[in-house]
N, C-alpha and C positions, 0 to 999 in steps of 0.2 A: 576474441570477438566482442562486439559492442551491442548496445541496445538503444532503442528509440522510444521515448515517451511522448505521447501526444495529448495535450490537455484540451478537453472539450468543455468550455466554461458555461454550460447551460443546464438548468434544472427546472422541473415543473414547479417545485415549491422548496422553500428553505426548511431543512430539518432543524429542529430546535438546537441540536448539539454541534452542528457543522460549522467549521471556520475556513473551509477551502474556498478558493475563488470561484464564483459562479454568478450567473445572472438568470433571473426568471423571465426575462424578456428575450424573445427570439428575433427581435428586429434586426440584429446584426449577424444572425447565424450564417447566412451565405457569405457575407463579407469576411467573417472570421475564418471560415473554411478556405476561402481564397487566400487569405493571409497565411494560414498554416502551410498551405502548399507552396506559397512563394518563399516563406521562411526556410522550408526544407531545401530549396534551391540556393538561397542566399548563404546558407550555412553548410553546404555540402562538403566543405573541406574541414569541418570541425573534427569529425571522426576520421582518424588516419586509416583505420581498418574498415574497408567498405563491405565486408561480409557481416551481416547483422544476425545476431542470435535471437533477439526478441523485439517485438513491437508491442507497446502497451497503450491502449486508449483509456485514459482516466479522466476524472473531472471533479465536479460537475457530473453529468450523466450522459456519457457517449451513446448509450442505448436509445436516447431520445432521437438521435439522427436516423435518417433513412439509410438503408444498406448502401445505396448508390453514393451517398455522401461519404461514408466510411471508405467505400471502394475507391473513391476519387483520391483520397489521401494516400491509400495504399498504392495506387497506381503511380502517384507522384514519387513516392519513396522507392518503388521498384525500378523507376527510371534512373535512380541515383545509386542504389545499393543492391547487393545480391543477398539472398537468404535461401537456405535449403528448404525443401518441402515440409520438413518436420520442425521448422523454426516455430517458436511459441509466439502466437499472435493473440493477445488478450483484449477483450472488450468488457468494460464495466457497464452494468445496466441495473435498473430496478425492475422488479416484477411487473409493475404497471405499464412498462414500456414495451413488453414483449408478448407476442403470441406466436403460434406455431408457424404461420406464414412468414412473419418477420424474422424469426429465428433461422428458418431455412434460407432466407435471403442473406442474412449475415454469414451463414456457413459458406455460401457460394462466393463470398468476397475473399475467403481465405482465413477468416477468423476461426481459430480452432480451440480457443479457451474462453470461457465466460466467468466473470466475477460478478455475482448477483447479490445486491444489497438487501438481503432478507431481514436481518437484524433480530427478528423474533417471529415465532409462530403463534404469538398471542396478540389479539387485537388490542387488549388493554395496554400492552407495551408500545405497539405501533402508534396508537393515538397519543400516548404520553410523549413519544419521540417526535411527533409531528410528521409521520410518514404518510404517503399518499395511498399505498396499497394496503390490503388486508391479508390476513393469514391464509385464507382460501386461495387468493391470487398467487401467493408465494408457492404453494404446493402445486397449483396448476402450471405455473411458469416452469418449475423444475422438471415436471413430467414432460412438458412440451420441449424443453431443452434436450432431454434424452431422446425424445421421439425425432427431433430434428437432426440427430446424429452427433451431438456434442457429448463426448465422454470425459473431457477434461474440464471439470466444473469446480468452482470454489464459491462458497457463500460467506458473507460477513454476518457475524452475530455480535451482539452487544450484551455485556454482563455488568452487574453492579448498578443496574437501573432500579430506582426506588419502587417501581411497579412490578419488578421481577422477583418472585420468591425462589427459594432454592429448588422447589419441586418443578416450577415452571422452567427454570434454567436447565435442570436435568432433562426435562422433556424436550427442550430445544436441541440439546446436544444429541440425545438418543434418536430423535426424529431425523436429524440431519444424517446421521450414520446409517439408520435403517433405510433411508431413501437411496443410499449408495453414493452420496456426495464424497468424492475422494480427497477434497481439501477444504479445510475450515480456517478462516481468519477470524479470530475472536478478540474483541477489544473491550477494555474496561471503560465505562462511561466516564468522561472527563468534562469539566466545565471550562470551555475555552472563552477567552475574551471576545467581546463584540459578537456574541451569539445570543439567540433568544433564550437559551437555557441560562446563560450568565445573568441576563436581565431578570428572569424568573426567580433565580436563587437570591439575587441581591434585593429584590422587592418582597421576598417571602412568599411568593406564589407557589413555589415548590421547595421541598427540603433538599439540601445538597446531597450528593452521593455519599454513601457511607463507606469509608475505606475498608472497614471490617467486613462488610457484605461483599465488596469486590474481591478481597483476598480469599474469602471462603469460596466464592464461586469460581475463582481462578483455580483453586485446589480441586474442586469438583470437575472442572474442565480437564485438568491434567489427568485425573484418575480415570474418567470415563473414556477419553480418547485413547489413553494408553492401554486400557483393557480391550480395545477393539483393533489394536495394531496401528494406530496413527502415530507417526513419529513427530515428536514435539521439536521441530528443527529450528524454530525461532520463537521468541517469547510469545508472539501473537499468532503463530502459524503452525498448523498440524496437518500432516499429509500421509496418505497411504503410499506404499512403495511406488516409485515412478511418477509421483504427482507433486513434487516440490515445485514451487513457483520459480521458474528459471529467471524471469525478469527481476523479481524482487531479491532473489538470492544474489544476483549480480551486484545490486546496490550494496548489500551487506558485505560482499567480498571486494568492494572497491573497484569494480570494473567501470569502464568509461561509458557514458551515455549522453545522448543528445536529447534535450527537451524542446518541444515545439508547442507554440500556443501561449496565450496570456498566462503569466505567473509560472510557467514551466521552468525548471532548473536543468542545467547541464553540468557535466563534470568530465575533465580530461586527465585527471590524476594530479594536476598541478593547480588548476584554477577551477572555481565554481562560478557560474553565471546564472542569472535569472531574469526573465522577461517581466515587463511591467504588468501589474495585476489590474488592468483596466482594458476592457474589450475594445473600446473605440480608439484609445491611444495606441494600443498594440496594433490594431488593423491599419490605422492611418499611417503609422510609422513604417510598418513592413511594406505596405503597398506603395510607399514612396521610396522604397529601397534602403531604408534605415533600420538598424537593429535596436529595438527599444529595451536594452538590457543593461544591467549592472554586472560587474565582474569583481571577484575577490581572489587575490593570489593567496593560496594557502601556505602558511609557514609549516616548518617541520612539526612544530607542536600542534598545529591545527590538524595535520594529517594523522599524527599519533593519537590525538584525542578522538577523532572520528573513527579511527580503527578500533579503539577501545569500545566506544559507544555501540557501534554496529556489531563488532565481532563477539563481544560478550553476550549479546542477545541470541546468538546462534548456538547450535549443537556442536559446532566446531571450535568455538571459543577463540582465544587469541594465542598465536604461536610465539613461543619464547624467542625463536630466531628473528621474527619480524619485530618484536619489541626491541631487541638489542640493535637491530639495523637502524633504528631511529636515532641512535647515538647514546652516549653514556649518561647524559643528563636525564633523558626520559627513562632509560633502562634502570638507572639507580633509583629513581623516584618510584617506578613500578614495583621493583622487588622489595623496596623498603616498606611499601604499603599493602602489598598483596598478602603478606604473611598472616595478618590477623583475620582476613576473610577466609583463608584456608583453615586456620585454627578453629574458627567458629562454624565450620562445615558448610560454608556458602560457595566455596570454590574448590575444585580438585585439579590436580595436575595429571593429565592423561597424555602420555607420550609427548611430553614437552609442550602440550597445549593446556592453557588455563581455561577451565570450563565451569560454568555455573552448575551447582547441584539443583535438585528439585526445590529445596528450601531457598536457595540463593536466587532463584528466578523471581521470587517475590520482591527482591531488592536490586534488580539489575541496574536500574538507572542510578540508584544511590551508590552502588559499588563502583560503577564507571566514573561517576563524579569524584569519588574519593581517589581514584587513580589518575585523574586528569593532571596534565602538567601545564603550568602557567609560566610563560617566559618572564 
């Protein structure tokens, strides 16, 4: 089965750290939604499997849209694909976009999972990050989500922020778990190019994130979630039993997906394509019947490297049989370089799967890069 990602490129305000494609102007909102629906029709043959396992509305901030607008996209997709009643249909939203009435409306469209961008339960952090909502609104939003009948919830949290002490970070994690949120996505603050945060750091307005602080707070995160039964199933993701993110797990396992909307990516196992990251150019092109995308044919080495990068981040690791299936060049390179990571305790071999240890999770990207193969 496959998945569909829908990129909704609108936000109320630019967060200081964000480098995703979005616009704070809603002038093209209706036109972009028209184009997304038409793109779904134009690309209906991209996925060979017409039974969909997941639909994910990301952005941007999809929660800014009205439920009727989200429902329109879902109705278009339902005219092309089939999915079971228990298919995972996720909507990303910010606390300031949601109230009990709107949450009930979203529930009626078929949305059954919410990803809410809380980031922190401290106003000092939220102000530092440039967020619109405050901590009180986050708590109210989560309570309203449960009241509206949503049981499958995940929230985003950010650690390693200069404004976040260890005690504040512990409070964020404990409050999340005490509220009964079954899934946590937690990310280390990073300075991305062409963001407000990058400018602030370069001009000395704020100090850059401290890698040591981030590492220590990642350790706190692993310890606290583990003590409450959350499975650390991907570097940034923690879930109670039965609450893994099915859509994102499909990415990490190399399943096929169609991306709709400006800047959205698609993957069919052999090639990757991505739409232009410009709302007007995207909409004008789609509505004229043209697909505004670029395509890259992945080499065997590309697919091997992507398997390493995503697989090593998960609890399942990378399989010996899959490594050898990429050919002897890649396999020889892998086995020649994996030994030292095993010897230093960062990787273990579990039933012919190479899996990061707790200490190894601090170095996931570095280890993957060490194992990459270059033609």
